N, CA, C and O atoms as CSV, one atom per row, in Angstrom:
chain,resi,resn,atom,element,x,y,z
A,1,UNK,N,N,-5.585,16.918,-5.194
A,1,UNK,CA,C,-5.017,15.576,-5.038
A,1,UNK,C,C,-5.665,14.760,-5.461
A,1,UNK,O,O,-5.284,13.993,-6.346
A,2,UNK,N,N,-7.014,14.732,-4.822
A,2,UNK,CA,C,-7.926,13.614,-5.261
A,2,UNK,C,C,-8.442,13.497,-6.762
A,2,UNK,O,O,-8.520,12.357,-7.219
A,3,UNK,N,N,-8.767,14.467,-7.492
A,3,UNK,CA,C,-9.082,14.587,-8.595
A,3,UNK,C,C,-7.954,14.031,-9.542
A,3,UNK,O,O,-8.152,13.052,-10.262
A,4,UNK,N,N,-6.940,14.609,-9.506
A,4,UNK,CA,C,-5.771,13.850,-10.258
A,4,UNK,C,C,-5.681,12.091,-9.704
A,4,UNK,O,O,-5.442,11.140,-10.448
A,5,UNK,N,N,-5.864,12.044,-8.682
A,5,UNK,CA,C,-6.037,10.632,-8.299
A,5,UNK,C,C,-7.076,9.912,-9.131
A,5,UNK,O,O,-6.689,8.905,-9.724
A,6,UNK,N,N,-7.980,10.178,-9.224
A,6,UNK,CA,C,-9.040,9.985,-9.925
A,6,UNK,C,C,-9.000,9.554,-11.388
A,6,UNK,O,O,-9.421,8.570,-11.997
A,7,UNK,N,N,-8.356,10.625,-11.714
A,7,UNK,CA,C,-7.956,10.472,-13.518
A,7,UNK,C,C,-6.884,9.724,-14.049
A,7,UNK,O,O,-6.596,9.309,-15.172
A,8,UNK,N,N,-6.264,9.654,-12.682
A,8,UNK,CA,C,-4.919,8.212,-12.844
A,8,UNK,C,C,-5.543,7.173,-12.806
A,8,UNK,O,O,-5.106,6.394,-13.653
A,9,UNK,N,N,-6.726,6.590,-11.978
A,9,UNK,CA,C,-7.169,5.625,-12.092
A,9,UNK,C,C,-8.160,5.502,-13.133
A,9,UNK,O,O,-8.461,4.327,-13.341
A,10,UNK,N,N,-8.815,6.418,-13.917
A,10,UNK,CA,C,-9.282,6.139,-14.883
A,10,UNK,C,C,-8.382,6.104,-16.093
A,10,UNK,O,O,-8.984,5.924,-17.151
A,11,UNK,N,N,-7.217,6.222,-16.164
A,11,UNK,CA,C,-6.224,5.998,-17.164
A,11,UNK,C,C,-5.518,4.735,-17.032
A,11,UNK,O,O,-4.584,4.432,-17.773
A,12,UNK,N,N,-5.975,3.962,-16.054
A,12,UNK,CA,C,-5.086,2.692,-16.307
A,12,UNK,C,C,-5.877,1.911,-16.420
A,12,UNK,O,O,-5.437,0.762,-16.463
A,13,UNK,N,N,-7.492,2.084,-16.532
A,13,UNK,CA,C,-8.443,1.160,-17.317
A,13,UNK,C,C,-8.265,-0.561,-17.197
A,13,UNK,O,O,-8.304,-1.424,-18.075
A,14,UNK,N,N,-8.071,-0.647,-15.831
A,14,UNK,CA,C,-7.652,-1.966,-15.362
A,14,UNK,C,C,-9.422,-2.722,-14.901
A,14,UNK,O,O,-10.342,-2.046,-14.441
A,15,UNK,N,N,-9.476,-3.939,-15.133
A,15,UNK,CA,C,-10.675,-4.328,-14.966
A,15,UNK,C,C,-10.954,-4.458,-13.537
A,15,UNK,O,O,-12.139,-4.373,-13.217
A,16,UNK,N,N,-10.226,-4.619,-12.766
A,16,UNK,CA,C,-10.405,-4.665,-11.049
A,16,UNK,C,C,-10.813,-3.434,-10.864
A,16,UNK,O,O,-11.942,-3.248,-10.412
A,17,UNK,N,N,-10.301,-2.781,-11.055
A,17,UNK,CA,C,-10.510,-1.239,-10.848
A,17,UNK,C,C,-11.827,-0.411,-11.294
A,17,UNK,O,O,-12.327,0.495,-10.629
A,18,UNK,N,N,-12.304,-0.893,-12.558
A,18,UNK,CA,C,-13.607,-0.420,-13.267
A,18,UNK,C,C,-14.928,-1.552,-12.603
A,18,UNK,O,O,-16.107,-1.212,-12.500
A,19,UNK,N,N,-14.525,-2.550,-12.317
A,19,UNK,CA,C,-15.351,-3.384,-11.142
A,19,UNK,C,C,-15.866,-2.925,-10.121
A,19,UNK,O,O,-17.075,-2.884,-9.893
A,20,UNK,N,N,-14.973,-2.531,-9.404
A,20,UNK,CA,C,-14.737,-1.886,-7.911
A,20,UNK,C,C,-15.700,-0.358,-8.127
A,20,UNK,O,O,-16.479,0.150,-7.321
A,21,UNK,N,N,-15.416,-0.007,-9.143
A,21,UNK,CA,C,-15.789,1.345,-9.325
A,21,UNK,C,C,-15.163,2.411,-9.069
A,21,UNK,O,O,-14.753,2.263,-7.917
A,22,UNK,N,N,-14.813,3.485,-9.484
A,22,UNK,CA,C,-13.695,4.588,-9.366
A,22,UNK,C,C,-14.207,5.554,-8.179
A,22,UNK,O,O,-13.521,6.040,-7.280
A,23,UNK,N,N,-16.004,5.752,-8.479
A,23,UNK,CA,C,-16.153,6.798,-7.522
A,23,UNK,C,C,-16.350,5.953,-6.434
A,23,UNK,O,O,-15.973,6.414,-5.357
A,24,UNK,N,N,-16.866,4.781,-6.426
A,24,UNK,CA,C,-16.452,4.212,-5.045
A,24,UNK,C,C,-15.140,4.113,-4.484
A,24,UNK,O,O,-15.154,4.524,-3.323
A,25,UNK,N,N,-14.134,3.769,-4.819
A,25,UNK,CA,C,-12.800,3.974,-4.278
A,25,UNK,C,C,-12.657,5.034,-4.011
A,25,UNK,O,O,-12.349,5.101,-2.821
A,26,UNK,N,N,-12.720,6.241,-4.594
A,26,UNK,CA,C,-12.068,7.610,-4.185
A,26,UNK,C,C,-13.049,8.331,-2.964
A,26,UNK,O,O,-12.815,9.415,-2.430
A,27,UNK,N,N,-14.021,7.570,-2.722
A,27,UNK,CA,C,-14.981,8.129,-1.804
A,27,UNK,C,C,-14.497,7.581,-0.534
A,27,UNK,O,O,-15.120,7.681,0.523
A,28,UNK,N,N,-13.306,6.968,-0.681
A,28,UNK,CA,C,-12.878,6.420,0.654
A,28,UNK,C,C,-11.851,7.031,1.109
A,28,UNK,O,O,-11.273,6.731,2.154
A,29,UNK,N,N,-11.474,8.169,0.159
A,29,UNK,CA,C,-10.428,9.383,0.546
A,29,UNK,C,C,-10.599,10.517,0.502
A,29,UNK,O,O,-11.278,10.959,-0.426
A,30,UNK,N,N,-10.039,11.424,1.505
A,30,UNK,CA,C,-10.307,12.622,1.516
A,30,UNK,C,C,-9.527,13.610,0.378
A,30,UNK,O,O,-8.905,12.982,-0.479
A,31,UNK,N,N,-9.498,14.836,0.296
A,31,UNK,CA,C,-8.890,15.366,-0.638
A,31,UNK,C,C,-7.319,15.252,-0.463
A,31,UNK,O,O,-6.609,15.381,-1.460
A,32,UNK,N,N,-6.913,15.077,0.446
A,32,UNK,CA,C,-5.348,14.869,0.392
A,32,UNK,C,C,-4.761,13.552,0.484
A,32,UNK,O,O,-3.602,13.288,0.805
A,33,UNK,N,N,-5.910,12.562,0.092
A,33,UNK,CA,C,-5.665,11.189,-0.331
A,33,UNK,C,C,-5.347,10.440,1.213
A,33,UNK,O,O,-4.608,9.459,1.288
A,34,UNK,N,N,-5.866,10.916,2.151
A,34,UNK,CA,C,-6.038,10.205,3.316
A,34,UNK,C,C,-6.936,9.009,3.232
A,34,UNK,O,O,-7.579,9.013,2.182
A,35,UNK,N,N,-7.140,8.157,3.885
A,35,UNK,CA,C,-8.231,7.049,3.872
A,35,UNK,C,C,-8.918,7.437,4.918
A,35,UNK,O,O,-8.360,7.658,5.993
A,36,UNK,N,N,-10.350,7.584,4.719
A,36,UNK,CA,C,-11.377,8.114,5.702
A,36,UNK,C,C,-12.243,7.175,6.141
A,36,UNK,O,O,-12.990,7.285,7.113
A,37,UNK,N,N,-12.125,6.169,5.351
A,37,UNK,CA,C,-13.159,5.169,5.775
A,37,UNK,C,C,-12.735,3.424,4.829
A,37,UNK,O,O,-11.898,3.225,3.949
A,38,UNK,N,N,-13.484,2.675,5.335
A,38,UNK,CA,C,-13.063,1.181,4.647
A,38,UNK,C,C,-12.384,0.251,5.242
A,38,UNK,O,O,-11.401,0.479,5.947
A,39,UNK,N,N,-12.896,-0.977,4.982
A,39,UNK,CA,C,-12.266,-2.141,6.000
A,39,UNK,C,C,-10.797,-2.117,5.931
A,39,UNK,O,O,-10.199,-1.153,5.453
A,40,UNK,N,N,-10.076,-3.377,6.498
A,40,UNK,CA,C,-8.876,-3.770,6.318
A,40,UNK,C,C,-8.500,-3.900,4.831
A,40,UNK,O,O,-7.662,-3.072,4.472
A,41,UNK,N,N,-8.918,-4.723,3.919
A,41,UNK,CA,C,-8.470,-5.122,2.871
A,41,UNK,C,C,-8.704,-3.855,1.674
A,41,UNK,O,O,-7.971,-3.737,0.692
A,42,UNK,N,N,-9.660,-3.118,1.922
A,42,UNK,CA,C,-9.670,-1.956,1.286
A,42,UNK,C,C,-8.423,-0.912,1.561
A,42,UNK,O,O,-7.888,-0.098,0.808
A,43,UNK,N,N,-8.207,-1.205,2.739
A,43,UNK,CA,C,-7.085,-0.153,3.355
A,43,UNK,C,C,-5.917,-0.240,2.282
A,43,UNK,O,O,-5.382,0.611,1.572
A,44,UNK,N,N,-5.733,-1.630,2.449
A,44,UNK,CA,C,-4.394,-2.375,2.143
A,44,UNK,C,C,-4.760,-2.304,0.310
A,44,UNK,O,O,-3.719,-2.431,-0.336
A,45,UNK,N,N,-5.424,-2.212,-0.153
A,45,UNK,CA,C,-5.698,-1.828,-1.636
A,45,UNK,C,C,-5.530,-0.525,-1.839
A,45,UNK,O,O,-4.769,-0.324,-2.786
A,46,UNK,N,N,-5.989,0.584,-1.261
A,46,UNK,CA,C,-5.796,1.972,-1.297
A,46,UNK,C,C,-4.574,2.466,-1.113
A,46,UNK,O,O,-3.999,3.248,-1.870
A,47,UNK,N,N,-4.065,1.909,0.134
A,47,UNK,CA,C,-2.420,2.215,0.251
A,47,UNK,C,C,-1.709,1.713,-1.018
A,47,UNK,O,O,-1.271,2.744,-1.530
A,48,UNK,N,N,-1.445,0.910,-1.615
A,48,UNK,CA,C,-0.871,0.250,-2.780
A,48,UNK,C,C,-1.234,1.444,-4.047
A,48,UNK,O,O,-0.382,2.023,-4.721
A,49,UNK,N,N,-2.570,1.599,-4.139
A,49,UNK,CA,C,-2.971,2.537,-5.383
A,49,UNK,C,C,-2.182,3.920,-5.290
A,49,UNK,O,O,-1.531,4.460,-6.184
A,50,UNK,N,N,-2.390,4.337,-4.049
A,50,UNK,CA,C,-1.726,5.552,-3.547
A,50,UNK,C,C,-0.139,5.711,-3.657
A,50,UNK,O,O,0.618,6.470,-4.263
A,51,UNK,N,N,-0.014,4.738,-2.867
A,51,UNK,CA,C,1.746,4.439,-3.371
A,51,UNK,C,C,2.409,4.603,-4.627
A,51,UNK,O,O,3.390,5.320,-4.821
A,52,UNK,N,N,1.584,3.620,-5.795
A,52,UNK,CA,C,2.244,3.661,-6.874
A,52,UNK,C,C,1.423,4.932,-7.581
A,52,UNK,O,O,1.911,5.032,-8.707
A,53,UNK,N,N,0.602,5.735,-7.443
A,53,UNK,CA,C,0.383,6.963,-7.927
A,53,UNK,C,C,1.574,7.977,-7.225
A,53,UNK,O,O,2.136,8.859,-7.874
A,54,UNK,N,N,1.790,7.758,-6.122
A,54,UNK,CA,C,2.913,9.018,-5.902
A,54,UNK,C,C,4.249,8.791,-6.496
A,54,UNK,O,O,4.901,9.657,-7.080
A,55,UNK,N,N,4.607,7.577,-6.305
A,55,UNK,CA,C,5.773,7.005,-7.094
A,55,UNK,C,C,5.707,7.588,-8.423
A,55,UNK,O,O,6.577,8.417,-8.689
A,56,UNK,N,N,4.789,7.296,-9.360
A,56,UNK,CA,C,4.680,7.758,-10.493
A,56,UNK,C,C,4.574,9.063,-10.858
A,56,UNK,O,O,5.127,9.513,-11.861
A,57,UNK,N,N,3.705,9.889,-9.893
A,57,UNK,CA,C,4.121,11.557,-9.977
A,57,UNK,C,C,5.294,11.931,-9.664
A,57,UNK,O,O,5.502,13.096,-10.001
A,58,UNK,N,N,6.415,11.274,-9.003
A,58,UNK,CA,C,7.772,11.726,-9.048
A,58,UNK,C,C,8.328,11.451,-10.098
A,58,UNK,O,O,9.278,12.204,-10.312
A,59,UNK,N,N,8.163,10.698,-10.864
A,59,UNK,CA,C,8.752,10.129,-12.069
A,59,UNK,C,C,9.762,9.338,-11.826
A,59,UNK,O,O,10.353,8.789,-12.756
């Protein structure tokens, strides 16, 4: 799941994501997209990304 999420982030080609660094973003997640570390703001951002990813995955 983490690999698909990473590919999805790359496909977005968003400036903010690219500035943060995709590897840095996904390093905060386990293979099931559970947030394993990060501060409160990072958690909010990751929760939002994961929510959008899962919503798009369902169609």
